[in-house]
C-alpha positions in Angstrom: 99.6 116.7 131.5 101.7 118.6 129.3 104.9 116.3 129.0 102.6 113.9 127.3 100.4 116.0 125.0 103.2 117.9 123.2 105.5 114.8 122.9 102.6 113.2 121.1 101.3 115.6 119.1 105.0 117.2 117.7 106.0 113.5 117.2 102.7 112.2 115.4 102.3 115.6 113.1 106.4 114.8 112.4 105.6 111.5 111.3 102.5 112.3 109.7 104.5 115.1 107.5 107.4 112.7 106.9 104.9 110.4 105.5 103.6 112.9 103.1 107.1 114.0 102.2 108.2 110.7 101.2 104.9 109.9 99.3 104.8 113.6 97.4 109.0 112.4 96.0 107.9 108.5 95.2 105.1 109.7 93.6 107.1 112.7 91.4 109.4 109.6 90.5 106.4 107.2 89.4 104.4 110.2 87.8 102.0 108.5 85.3 103.2 105.4 85.5 101.5 104.1 88.6 98.2 104.7 87.0 98.8 102.6 84.2 99.9 100.1 86.3 97.0 100.0 88.3 94.9 100.3 85.6 96.8 97.3 83.2 98.3 94.3 85.4 94.4 93.9 87.2 93.1 91.3 85.0 93.8 88.1 87.8 93.8 88.6 91.4 97.6 87.5 91.1 98.9 90.2 89.2 96.1 92.5 90.6 98.0 91.5 94.2 101.7 92.2 93.2 100.4 95.7 91.3 98.3 97.0 94.8 101.4 95.3 97.1 104.0 97.5 94.6 102.0 100.7 94.5 101.5 100.8 97.9 105.3 100.4 98.6 105.4 103.4 96.5 102.4 105.5 98.0 103.7 104.4 101.7 99.7 104.5 101.9 96.9 101.2 101.5 94.8 103.9 102.3 95.7 105.9 99.0 95.4 103.0 96.5 92.3 101.9 97.9 90.6 105.3 97.6 92.3 105.4 94.0 91.0 102.3 93.2 87.6 103.5 94.5 88.2 106.7 91.6 88.9 104.5 88.5 86.3 101.7 89.3 83.9 104.9 89.9 85.5 106.5 86.6 84.2 103.2 85.2 88.1 101.9 83.8 87.8 99.2 85.8 85.5 96.3 87.2 84.8 95.7 91.0 86.2 92.2 90.6 89.6 92.8 89.0 90.1 95.5 92.5 89.9 92.2 94.6 93.5 91.6 93.8 94.9 95.3 94.5 92.8 94.9 97.8 94.8 92.0 99.2 98.1 94.0 97.6 97.5 96.8 99.9 97.7 94.8 103.0 100.7 93.7 102.6 102.5 96.4 100.3 101.7 98.5 103.6 104.1 96.3 105.6 107.0 97.7 104.2 107.0 100.8 105.8 107.0 99.1 109.3 109.7 96.5 108.4 111.9 99.3 107.7 110.8 101.9 111.2 112.0 97.8 113.0 115.5 98.0 111.6 116.1 100.7 114.5 117.7 103.2 112.1 117.1 106.6 114.4 120.4 107.3 114.6 120.0 108.4 110.9 117.4 110.5 110.9 119.7 114.0 111.4 121.9 112.6 109.0 118.8 111.2 106.1 117.2 115.4 107.1 120.7 117.2 106.1 121.4 114.9 102.9 117.3 114.9 101.8 117.5 118.8 102.0 121.1 118.7 100.3 119.7 116.9 97.2 116.4 118.8 97.0 118.1 121.9 96.4 119.9 120.2 93.6 118.2 121.4 90.6 117.7 118.0 88.6 114.2 116.7 89.3 115.9 112.6 90.1 118.1 114.3 92.9 114.9 116.2 94.1 112.2 113.5 94.5 115.0 111.7 96.2 115.9 114.1 98.7 111.8 114.4 99.5 111.9 110.5 100.1 115.0 110.8 101.9 113.9 113.8 104.0 110.8 111.7 105.1 112.2 109.3 106.3 114.6 111.3 108.5 111.2 113.2 109.6 109.5 109.8 110.4 112.5 108.2 112.8 112.8 111.7 114.5 108.7 111.6 114.8 109.1 107.8 116.4 112.1 108.8 118.9 109.9 112.3 119.9 106.6 109.8 120.3 108.6 107.4 122.7 109.5 110.4 124.9 106.0 109.6 126.6 106.8 106.6 127.6 108.2 108.0 131.2 105.5 110.6 131.9 102.9 107.4 131.4 104.8 105.1 133.5 105.3 108.0 136.3 101.9 108.6 136.1 100.4 105.0 136.1 97.4 105.7 133.7 98.2 102.9 131.0 98.8 100.8 134.2 95.5 101.6 135.5 93.7 101.1 132.3 95.0 97.8 131.7 94.4 96.9 135.0 90.8 98.0 134.9 90.5 95.9 131.9 92.5 93.1 132.6 95.1 93.9 129.5 91.4 92.4 127.2 92.6 92.0 124.0 89.3 93.0 122.1 89.9 96.3 124.2 93.4 96.5 122.2 91.6 96.1 118.9 89.2 98.6 119.6 92.4 101.2 119.9 94.0 100.3 117.1 90.4 101.1 115.3 89.7 103.6 116.9 93.5 105.5 117.0 94.0 104.4 113.2 90.9 106.5 112.2 91.4 109.3 114.3 94.9 110.1 112.8 94.4 108.2 109.5 97.7 106.3 109.4 97.9 102.6 110.4 101.9 103.4 110.2 101.6 105.5 112.9 99.9 103.7 115.2 101.7 101.2 114.6 105.3 102.7 114.9 103.3 104.0 118.3 103.0 100.7 119.4 106.5 99.5 118.8 108.0 102.2 120.9 104.9 101.5 123.6 106.3 97.5 123.5 109.9 98.1 123.6 110.0 100.1 126.6 107.5 97.7 128.1 104.6 100.1 128.3 102.0 97.6 127.3 101.9 93.7 126.8 103.2 91.7 123.8 99.5 90.6 122.9 98.2 94.0 123.5 100.4 95.5 121.2 99.6 92.3 118.8 95.7 93.1 119.2 96.5 97.1 118.6 98.1 95.8 114.8 94.9 94.1 114.4 92.8 96.4 115.0 94.9 99.1 113.2 94.3 97.2 109.5 90.6 98.1 110.2 90.8 101.6 111.0 92.6 102.1 107.3 89.2 101.1 105.9 87.7 104.5 107.1 89.5 106.4 104.3 87.8 104.3 102.1 84.5 104.3 102.9 84.6 108.0 103.5 86.0 108.3 99.7 83.1 105.7 98.9 80.8 108.2 99.7 78.4 109.4 96.6 80.1 107.0 94.2 78.1 104.1 92.2 77.8 100.6 93.2 81.3 99.1 92.2 82.9 102.0 94.0 80.9 101.2 97.0 81.6 97.6 96.7 85.8 98.2 96.5 85.5 100.2 100.3 83.3 97.3 101.6 85.8 94.4 100.0 88.6 96.0 102.0 86.4 96.7 105.4 85.2 93.1 105.3 89.2 91.3 104.3 90.3 93.1 107.6 87.3 92.8 109.6 87.5 88.7 108.5 91.1 88.6 109.3 90.6 90.5 113.0 87.8 87.7 113.8 89.9 84.7 112.6 93.0 86.1 114.3 92.4 87.4 117.5 91.6 84.3 119.0 94.7 83.2 118.5 96.6 86.2 120.0 97.7 83.7 123.1 99.4 81.2 120.4 101.3 84.0 118.6 102.5 85.5 121.3 105.2 83.1 122.6 106.1 82.7 118.9 107.4 86.5 118.1 110.5 85.5 120.0 112.0 83.3 117.4 111.0 86.0 114.5 113.1 88.2 116.4 115.0 89.3 119.5 114.0 92.5 118.7 111.0 93.9 120.3 110.0 95.9 117.5 110.8 93.9 115.6 108.8 91.7 116.5 105.9 93.9 116.1 106.8 94.7 112.7 107.1 90.9 111.6 104.0 90.0 113.3 101.7 92.3 110.9 104.1 91.1 108.5 102.7 88.1 108.3 99.8 88.6 109.2 99.0 90.6 106.4 100.6 87.9 104.1 98.3 84.9 105.0 95.3 87.0 105.3 96.0 87.9 101.5 97.1 84.6 100.2 94.1 82.6 101.9 91.6 84.9 100.2 93.5 85.2 97.4 92.7 81.6 95.6 88.7 82.3 96.3 89.2 86.1 94.7 86.0 84.8 92.3 83.7 84.1 95.2 85.2 87.0 97.5 83.9 89.1 94.9 80.5 87.5 94.2 80.1 87.6 97.9 80.4 91.5 98.1 78.2 91.4 95.1 75.5 89.6 97.2 76.0 92.3 100.1 75.6 95.0 98.3 73.7 94.2 95.4 72.9 96.7 92.2 69.6 98.6 93.7 66.4 97.9 91.2 65.0 100.2 89.6 61.4 100.7 89.6 
């Protein structure tokens, strides 16, 4: 048991620490510019989507941008309608990390850590923030490698195989697994990184991996829902819109996994890259489908969560 739990916990901890390091470095580099960008460039859904995508790429977390947006709406800085584009953009921006992870640069983990440490020790702010980002990437790649150490113990024990036999490789089980695990670890990128490793080593099938990816998108909504507790109606609508968008995407695409999976080899010959590209296309298509109807979508959310009547 310890040969599974210890590498998984260690790898996940290193991965999440790397995400935090990278996010801190990017936040320091952006400073208050990120806040001003979010507040300024959200007048149209398209501009909001581009803004949300850039902000998520900088913070490396769709949940962080969603929580930031909820705070802005709660403070009355922007209206709920102007946040729809941001929400659509966060789902696209979050795919950048997984695309980088698919480049198979694990061999550069230690050099990145060393270069990052040297940069951080140089007493210049620009170099120090670069050091944090590089060190963060190094930790992320080390964490991914550590999490893949559990593959052989899992194969030898046959636990995952037994579960797959019992569930019949049920795709909705994969979706549920993606939702639950992402909600627990609070990082969709970490779950997708594990999924990429499991599929690349043959531990799970491609359709099941795609199902986990779809579920992980909904799992990221938990952070926003928690952040909306105690906030005003507009802020709660932001969290609800994020949830409805991702659950709607799952309901639309999950039945199509059987048709999507055979197309994956056309995207890349590398298994991990296939997962990354499918996630990118899925999030891109979902956001672009909703973008022309952003106003109607906002109205729909308003009706789902109307203002409380005052007696």
